[in-house]
Each structure stands twice: as C-alpha cells, then as structure tokens.
C-alpha beads as a LAMMPS data file, in Angstrom:
LAMMPS data file: protein, C-alpha beads

277 atoms
276 bonds

1 atom types
1 bond types

-500.0 500.0 xlo xhi
-500.0 500.0 ylo yhi
-500.0 500.0 zlo zhi

Masses

1 110.0

Atoms # bond

1 1 1 -100.578 -276.809 438.500
2 1 1 -99.572 -276.211 434.871
3 1 1 -99.086 -272.759 432.889
4 1 1 -98.634 -272.207 429.655
5 1 1 -98.605 -268.658 428.032
6 1 1 -96.555 -266.666 425.293
7 1 1 -93.032 -265.928 425.267
8 1 1 -92.542 -263.646 428.151
9 1 1 -95.531 -265.125 430.743
10 1 1 -95.085 -267.655 433.019
11 1 1 -94.594 -271.381 431.622
12 1 1 -94.020 -274.047 434.184
13 1 1 -95.506 -276.476 436.610
14 1 1 -95.352 -277.592 440.103
15 1 1 -96.511 -280.817 441.591
16 1 1 -97.417 -282.688 444.873
17 1 1 -97.698 -286.227 445.351
18 1 1 -98.434 -287.860 448.779
19 1 1 -95.463 -289.946 449.392
20 1 1 -95.732 -291.598 452.767
21 1 1 -95.593 -294.907 451.300
22 1 1 -92.454 -293.993 449.378
23 1 1 -93.995 -295.360 446.376
24 1 1 -92.449 -292.059 444.071
25 1 1 -89.120 -292.207 445.641
26 1 1 -86.661 -292.625 442.801
27 1 1 -89.073 -292.082 440.162
28 1 1 -88.438 -288.894 439.181
29 1 1 -85.091 -287.450 437.748
30 1 1 -84.296 -283.800 436.669
31 1 1 -84.776 -283.854 432.982
32 1 1 -87.641 -286.201 432.987
33 1 1 -90.571 -284.993 430.419
34 1 1 -94.195 -284.465 432.436
35 1 1 -96.920 -284.017 430.336
36 1 1 -100.433 -283.139 431.404
37 1 1 -103.257 -284.561 429.077
38 1 1 -106.908 -283.506 429.225
39 1 1 -110.248 -283.635 427.163
40 1 1 -113.746 -284.551 427.284
41 1 1 -113.486 -288.016 425.354
42 1 1 -110.568 -290.101 426.050
43 1 1 -108.445 -287.494 427.569
44 1 1 -105.505 -287.983 425.312
45 1 1 -104.942 -284.469 424.475
46 1 1 -101.759 -282.905 425.331
47 1 1 -102.049 -279.746 426.989
48 1 1 -98.721 -278.911 428.612
49 1 1 -95.311 -280.516 428.130
50 1 1 -92.219 -279.645 429.734
51 1 1 -89.177 -280.863 432.108
52 1 1 -88.358 -281.706 435.719
53 1 1 -86.045 -278.947 436.914
54 1 1 -86.298 -279.448 440.898
55 1 1 -87.323 -282.357 443.105
56 1 1 -87.718 -282.045 446.793
57 1 1 -89.136 -283.957 449.724
58 1 1 -91.601 -282.276 452.411
59 1 1 -91.650 -283.326 455.851
60 1 1 -94.703 -284.319 458.204
61 1 1 -95.679 -287.386 460.092
62 1 1 -94.897 -289.082 456.192
63 1 1 -93.960 -286.740 453.477
64 1 1 -94.896 -285.310 450.449
65 1 1 -93.029 -284.937 447.129
66 1 1 -92.491 -281.640 445.405
67 1 1 -92.044 -281.302 441.741
68 1 1 -91.182 -278.309 439.899
69 1 1 -89.945 -277.674 436.040
70 1 1 -90.690 -275.401 433.108
71 1 1 -92.400 -275.992 429.721
72 1 1 -90.262 -276.049 426.549
73 1 1 -90.427 -272.167 426.246
74 1 1 -87.289 -272.401 429.119
75 1 1 -84.788 -273.710 426.380
76 1 1 -85.013 -270.165 425.128
77 1 1 -82.969 -268.974 428.236
78 1 1 -80.313 -271.661 427.904
79 1 1 -78.749 -270.577 424.613
80 1 1 -77.081 -266.727 424.192
81 1 1 -76.976 -265.378 420.766
82 1 1 -73.969 -263.645 418.697
83 1 1 -75.944 -262.635 415.142
84 1 1 -76.635 -259.447 413.310
85 1 1 -79.572 -259.149 410.366
86 1 1 -80.088 -256.126 408.213
87 1 1 -83.659 -255.356 406.650
88 1 1 -84.540 -259.005 407.124
89 1 1 -88.270 -260.198 408.078
90 1 1 -89.346 -260.615 411.235
91 1 1 -90.321 -264.129 410.275
92 1 1 -87.270 -265.183 408.259
93 1 1 -85.128 -263.654 411.566
94 1 1 -87.064 -266.255 414.032
95 1 1 -86.606 -268.938 411.672
96 1 1 -82.975 -268.591 411.629
97 1 1 -82.095 -268.381 415.163
98 1 1 -84.530 -271.727 415.738
99 1 1 -82.016 -273.520 413.254
100 1 1 -78.860 -272.198 414.734
101 1 1 -79.779 -272.313 418.110
102 1 1 -82.465 -274.930 418.778
103 1 1 -82.199 -278.592 418.220
104 1 1 -85.311 -280.366 417.834
105 1 1 -87.036 -277.301 417.113
106 1 1 -89.642 -276.388 414.511
107 1 1 -91.363 -273.170 412.939
108 1 1 -94.110 -274.691 411.017
109 1 1 -96.759 -272.130 412.445
110 1 1 -94.769 -268.970 411.971
111 1 1 -96.510 -266.815 409.811
112 1 1 -94.574 -264.677 407.147
113 1 1 -94.204 -261.143 408.074
114 1 1 -94.577 -258.574 406.430
115 1 1 -92.318 -256.213 408.902
116 1 1 -88.731 -256.445 408.146
117 1 1 -86.015 -255.389 411.394
118 1 1 -82.533 -254.427 411.108
119 1 1 -81.198 -255.625 414.611
120 1 1 -77.747 -256.801 416.433
121 1 1 -77.715 -258.879 419.263
122 1 1 -74.057 -259.600 421.019
123 1 1 -74.384 -262.335 423.994
124 1 1 -78.267 -261.778 424.234
125 1 1 -80.354 -264.437 425.830
126 1 1 -82.105 -266.044 422.977
127 1 1 -85.147 -265.457 424.862
128 1 1 -84.756 -261.662 424.767
129 1 1 -84.285 -262.033 421.141
130 1 1 -87.717 -263.077 420.525
131 1 1 -89.391 -260.689 422.915
132 1 1 -87.584 -257.986 420.612
133 1 1 -88.902 -259.606 417.566
134 1 1 -92.342 -259.649 418.934
135 1 1 -92.375 -255.777 419.975
136 1 1 -90.925 -254.861 416.665
137 1 1 -93.753 -256.256 414.949
138 1 1 -96.722 -256.158 417.422
139 1 1 -96.808 -259.628 417.630
140 1 1 -97.410 -262.694 419.496
141 1 1 -95.156 -265.767 419.941
142 1 1 -95.710 -269.168 421.726
143 1 1 -93.905 -272.601 421.478
144 1 1 -96.579 -275.042 421.824
145 1 1 -96.128 -278.858 423.277
146 1 1 -94.158 -280.295 419.962
147 1 1 -91.641 -277.317 420.198
148 1 1 -92.965 -275.678 417.253
149 1 1 -93.098 -272.300 417.565
150 1 1 -96.447 -270.219 416.741
151 1 1 -95.586 -266.351 415.752
152 1 1 -98.602 -264.271 414.313
153 1 1 -100.046 -260.752 414.531
154 1 1 -101.378 -259.896 417.843
155 1 1 -105.017 -259.800 418.199
156 1 1 -105.167 -261.784 415.104
157 1 1 -106.737 -264.968 415.825
158 1 1 -110.272 -265.323 417.263
159 1 1 -111.233 -268.706 418.928
160 1 1 -113.897 -269.781 417.266
161 1 1 -114.705 -273.138 419.272
162 1 1 -114.945 -271.909 422.755
163 1 1 -115.719 -268.998 425.081
164 1 1 -116.132 -268.269 428.749
165 1 1 -119.833 -267.681 429.636
166 1 1 -121.335 -267.240 432.919
167 1 1 -122.515 -270.621 433.486
168 1 1 -118.331 -271.448 433.062
169 1 1 -116.870 -268.598 434.975
170 1 1 -116.234 -268.655 438.544
171 1 1 -115.472 -264.779 438.655
172 1 1 -114.057 -262.350 436.652
173 1 1 -111.722 -259.643 438.992
174 1 1 -110.244 -256.545 438.352
175 1 1 -111.417 -256.147 434.666
176 1 1 -111.316 -252.761 433.183
177 1 1 -108.597 -250.203 431.931
178 1 1 -105.211 -249.710 434.042
179 1 1 -103.382 -246.421 433.295
180 1 1 -100.778 -247.473 435.460
181 1 1 -98.781 -249.563 432.603
182 1 1 -99.208 -246.635 430.379
183 1 1 -95.539 -245.309 428.914
184 1 1 -95.703 -242.157 426.617
185 1 1 -92.582 -241.106 426.485
186 1 1 -89.528 -244.011 425.502
187 1 1 -86.135 -242.928 425.606
188 1 1 -83.657 -245.438 423.884
189 1 1 -80.028 -245.784 424.653
190 1 1 -77.544 -247.589 422.550
191 1 1 -74.005 -248.285 421.754
192 1 1 -72.546 -247.543 418.387
193 1 1 -68.574 -248.303 419.000
194 1 1 -67.561 -245.553 421.617
195 1 1 -70.559 -243.269 420.529
196 1 1 -73.872 -243.522 422.481
197 1 1 -77.039 -243.607 421.002
198 1 1 -79.935 -242.325 422.162
199 1 1 -83.565 -241.758 420.982
200 1 1 -86.725 -240.290 422.310
201 1 1 -89.737 -241.686 421.153
202 1 1 -93.389 -239.887 422.434
203 1 1 -97.125 -239.524 421.911
204 1 1 -98.639 -235.768 423.107
205 1 1 -102.205 -237.066 422.884
206 1 1 -101.420 -239.676 425.258
207 1 1 -99.378 -237.355 427.662
208 1 1 -101.837 -234.656 427.704
209 1 1 -104.349 -237.492 428.634
210 1 1 -102.583 -239.389 431.309
211 1 1 -99.389 -236.946 432.132
212 1 1 -95.860 -237.877 431.056
213 1 1 -95.035 -241.307 431.498
214 1 1 -91.484 -242.106 430.860
215 1 1 -90.005 -245.713 430.260
216 1 1 -85.976 -246.341 429.547
217 1 1 -84.320 -248.820 427.347
218 1 1 -80.655 -249.641 427.668
219 1 1 -79.282 -251.904 425.348
220 1 1 -76.022 -251.857 423.944
221 1 1 -77.031 -254.027 420.910
222 1 1 -78.678 -251.024 419.827
223 1 1 -75.988 -249.548 418.035
224 1 1 -77.309 -247.297 415.415
225 1 1 -80.130 -244.116 415.315
226 1 1 -82.556 -246.273 413.242
227 1 1 -82.407 -249.453 415.452
228 1 1 -83.162 -247.251 418.551
229 1 1 -85.799 -245.603 416.610
230 1 1 -87.433 -248.728 415.701
231 1 1 -87.309 -250.121 419.369
232 1 1 -88.804 -246.516 421.181
233 1 1 -91.325 -246.579 418.257
234 1 1 -92.253 -250.258 418.529
235 1 1 -92.791 -249.860 422.551
236 1 1 -94.559 -246.742 422.161
237 1 1 -97.401 -248.070 420.241
238 1 1 -97.915 -250.706 422.519
239 1 1 -98.026 -248.757 425.739
240 1 1 -99.523 -245.416 425.105
241 1 1 -102.983 -246.298 426.421
242 1 1 -104.366 -248.443 428.762
243 1 1 -105.676 -251.856 427.639
244 1 1 -108.736 -253.567 429.372
245 1 1 -106.703 -256.252 431.872
246 1 1 -108.231 -258.571 434.738
247 1 1 -108.577 -261.646 435.929
248 1 1 -111.009 -264.847 435.047
249 1 1 -110.825 -268.086 436.752
250 1 1 -112.746 -270.785 435.166
251 1 1 -113.774 -274.414 435.353
252 1 1 -111.224 -276.164 432.622
253 1 1 -113.572 -276.232 430.369
254 1 1 -111.319 -276.347 426.589
255 1 1 -108.612 -278.153 425.535
256 1 1 -109.015 -275.469 422.894
257 1 1 -107.688 -272.175 424.312
258 1 1 -103.895 -271.262 422.998
259 1 1 -101.800 -268.196 423.992
260 1 1 -103.033 -265.158 422.348
261 1 1 -106.474 -266.212 421.312
262 1 1 -108.890 -263.687 421.458
263 1 1 -111.343 -265.126 423.155
264 1 1 -115.085 -264.326 423.937
265 1 1 -116.573 -263.576 427.502
266 1 1 -119.999 -263.230 428.512
267 1 1 -120.346 -262.549 432.153
268 1 1 -124.241 -261.107 432.750
269 1 1 -123.551 -259.928 436.449
270 1 1 -120.411 -257.588 434.703
271 1 1 -122.850 -256.475 431.774
272 1 1 -119.426 -257.826 430.102
273 1 1 -119.738 -259.189 426.469
274 1 1 -116.628 -259.200 424.524
275 1 1 -113.057 -260.483 423.406
276 1 1 -110.110 -260.417 425.430
277 1 1 -106.740 -261.685 424.476

Bonds

1 1 1 2
2 1 2 3
3 1 3 4
4 1 4 5
5 1 5 6
6 1 6 7
7 1 7 8
8 1 8 9
9 1 9 10
10 1 10 11
11 1 11 12
12 1 12 13
13 1 13 14
14 1 14 15
15 1 15 16
16 1 16 17
17 1 17 18
18 1 18 19
19 1 19 20
20 1 20 21
21 1 21 22
22 1 22 23
23 1 23 24
24 1 24 25
25 1 25 26
26 1 26 27
27 1 27 28
28 1 28 29
29 1 29 30
30 1 30 31
31 1 31 32
32 1 32 33
33 1 33 34
34 1 34 35
35 1 35 36
36 1 36 37
37 1 37 38
38 1 38 39
39 1 39 40
40 1 40 41
41 1 41 42
42 1 42 43
43 1 43 44
44 1 44 45
45 1 45 46
46 1 46 47
47 1 47 48
48 1 48 49
49 1 49 50
50 1 50 51
51 1 51 52
52 1 52 53
53 1 53 54
54 1 54 55
55 1 55 56
56 1 56 57
57 1 57 58
58 1 58 59
59 1 59 60
60 1 60 61
61 1 61 62
62 1 62 63
63 1 63 64
64 1 64 65
65 1 65 66
66 1 66 67
67 1 67 68
68 1 68 69
69 1 69 70
70 1 70 71
71 1 71 72
72 1 72 73
73 1 73 74
74 1 74 75
75 1 75 76
76 1 76 77
77 1 77 78
78 1 78 79
79 1 79 80
80 1 80 81
81 1 81 82
82 1 82 83
83 1 83 84
84 1 84 85
85 1 85 86
86 1 86 87
87 1 87 88
88 1 88 89
89 1 89 90
90 1 90 91
91 1 91 92
92 1 92 93
93 1 93 94
94 1 94 95
95 1 95 96
96 1 96 97
97 1 97 98
98 1 98 99
99 1 99 100
100 1 100 101
101 1 101 102
102 1 102 103
103 1 103 104
104 1 104 105
105 1 105 106
106 1 106 107
107 1 107 108
108 1 108 109
109 1 109 110
110 1 110 111
111 1 111 112
112 1 112 113
113 1 113 114
114 1 114 115
115 1 115 116
116 1 116 117
117 1 117 118
118 1 118 119
119 1 119 120
120 1 120 121
121 1 121 122
122 1 122 123
123 1 123 124
124 1 124 125
125 1 125 126
126 1 126 127
127 1 127 128
128 1 128 129
129 1 129 130
130 1 130 131
131 1 131 132
132 1 132 133
133 1 133 134
134 1 134 135
135 1 135 136
136 1 136 137
137 1 137 138
138 1 138 139
139 1 139 140
140 1 140 141
141 1 141 142
142 1 142 143
143 1 143 144
144 1 144 145
145 1 145 146
146 1 146 147
147 1 147 148
148 1 148 149
149 1 149 150
150 1 150 151
151 1 151 152
152 1 152 153
153 1 153 154
154 1 154 155
155 1 155 156
156 1 156 157
157 1 157 158
158 1 158 159
159 1 159 160
160 1 160 161
161 1 161 162
162 1 162 163
163 1 163 164
164 1 164 165
165 1 165 166
166 1 166 167
167 1 167 168
168 1 168 169
169 1 169 170
170 1 170 171
171 1 171 172
172 1 172 173
173 1 173 174
174 1 174 175
175 1 175 176
176 1 176 177
177 1 177 178
178 1 178 179
179 1 179 180
180 1 180 181
181 1 181 182
182 1 182 183
183 1 183 184
184 1 184 185
185 1 185 186
186 1 186 187
187 1 187 188
188 1 188 189
189 1 189 190
190 1 190 191
191 1 191 192
192 1 192 193
193 1 193 194
194 1 194 195
195 1 195 196
196 1 196 197
197 1 197 198
198 1 198 199
199 1 199 200
200 1 200 201
201 1 201 202
202 1 202 203
203 1 203 204
204 1 204 205
205 1 205 206
206 1 206 207
207 1 207 208
208 1 208 209
209 1 209 210
210 1 210 211
211 1 211 212
212 1 212 213
213 1 213 214
214 1 214 215
215 1 215 216
216 1 216 217
217 1 217 218
218 1 218 219
219 1 219 220
220 1 220 221
221 1 221 222
222 1 222 223
223 1 223 224
224 1 224 225
225 1 225 226
226 1 226 227
227 1 227 228
228 1 228 229
229 1 229 230
230 1 230 231
231 1 231 232
232 1 232 233
233 1 233 234
234 1 234 235
235 1 235 236
236 1 236 237
237 1 237 238
238 1 238 239
239 1 239 240
240 1 240 241
241 1 241 242
242 1 242 243
243 1 243 244
244 1 244 245
245 1 245 246
246 1 246 247
247 1 247 248
248 1 248 249
249 1 249 250
250 1 250 251
251 1 251 252
252 1 252 253
253 1 253 254
254 1 254 255
255 1 255 256
256 1 256 257
257 1 257 258
258 1 258 259
259 1 259 260
260 1 260 261
261 1 261 262
262 1 262 263
263 1 263 264
264 1 264 265
265 1 265 266
266 1 266 267
267 1 267 268
268 1 268 269
269 1 269 270
270 1 270 271
271 1 271 272
272 1 272 273
273 1 273 274
274 1 274 275
275 1 275 276
276 1 276 277
C-alpha cells in the first residue's frame, strides 16, 4: 500500500514480501529509497517515493518480510523552526523555510501568493509551520516525488486529464455533508511575554444553523492579537460550514491524479455528477 497526500494527510507505505526462501534477507536497510512506478505504457511513471523506516520478519512456516516507511513529506517532521516573519507573502515564507531547513528540496511549483502573514515560531516542527501557512492562506500544499513543493489556492486546480466514472469506481461510501466537523466559534490563546493573548472568532449564521460548536487553539508562538485574529479567522472560514465528504474505492485508473486536484466524479447509481477535492 502506498499513500500520498497533502501535508497533514497520510503519506507512507507498507510492503509485505514472501521470504520463506530468504531471498530478500539482508537486501533492505533503514533509509533505503522505495519507489512505486505505474502507467499504461512502459510502467516508468513515478507514483510514490519514500524511505524505509521499519523492517521486521513475520513468523509462520516460512516468514514474511514486513517493510514500512514514509514519503519524503515526513522530512518536515525532522526539523524545528525558530523564525519570525512580518507582513511577508506566504509563498515567500515557505520558500525561505525550504532554503533554511530542507537540503535537497525545491519549490519550483510554489504559487506566488497575494496573502501576507506575520508569524513567529519557536521550536515548532516545520510540518506544523507549513500547516499554519496553508490555513492562513486557504492553500493546499504537497511535496512531490522529486522533493519539490507545490503550493496553490485550495480548489483552484481542476484535473482535466481523467475522471472517476461508474465503470471505474468500485463503490462510493458515505458521500455527503457532515456537520460533525463544523466549528463556528474559534477561541485562540497565545502568549506575549508574560501576558496572555486571547481572540475569539465566531460566525452567527453558522451557529444559528448548526448550534454553537467551539474549537480551542493554544499556540504560544502567537504573540499578538493580530496573529491570533489571523489564525482564528482563517480556521473559522474553513470550518463554519459542512463540506461534502466521502470515500471512493476504484481501480488504479490514472497516473495523473495529484493531491488537492478537483476531480470529476460521475456515479449514476447515486446520481452523483460533480467535482470533488
């Protein structure tokens, strides 16, 4: 199994190899690169790249070699950030973080944003810093198999090459709106020296429709009311209304899907014809 998604989503792999004859014993090491390729011609299109983090023998009459690891995205968890930016474009902040903390990574597919932000991070994982930037700009971000960052406006890229249609889809489960994830009162706590920072962002129409649903954000790197307000308002805008969510299980039909794409789905048994992220 191979999973590749946006920053913040599942990005990893697991492989089981029948090894009763010990053909693969000693052939793999922690840190080795694993690549999965697939397409409909010569099979050389890279769909996933990552590094091995776990190797274990599973017993039985013979035994199975179990190998697990992560996509290159996991490297964002290995670095902690101590940086401050004032009224800087979100895209420029991301580029500077890559230059400072991620040797071998690039950002040729980072969209130049129009949104600026003021942030201060103290010993915060780079992974979480990228999530902050995504939230502040209503952006999507992922790392591709060449270690290149992609940053773009959420719901801005429509996949024009492929679609999920009834003849390809095995099933679609639980597709629809779910108010469980709605949050319409965001309470943000920060810290400015010895003084607390507090900001509350709320949406009255959402509270009228779905009831008051609170979310607490505690982050001591937020050291001003302006920063707390930005984080609260950004979180509120993305969580005040329910989104269409669900699962589609299909055959591997395309090498062209990328995280964050809007993909056309046509599934006649459930009268579904729409785009989904």
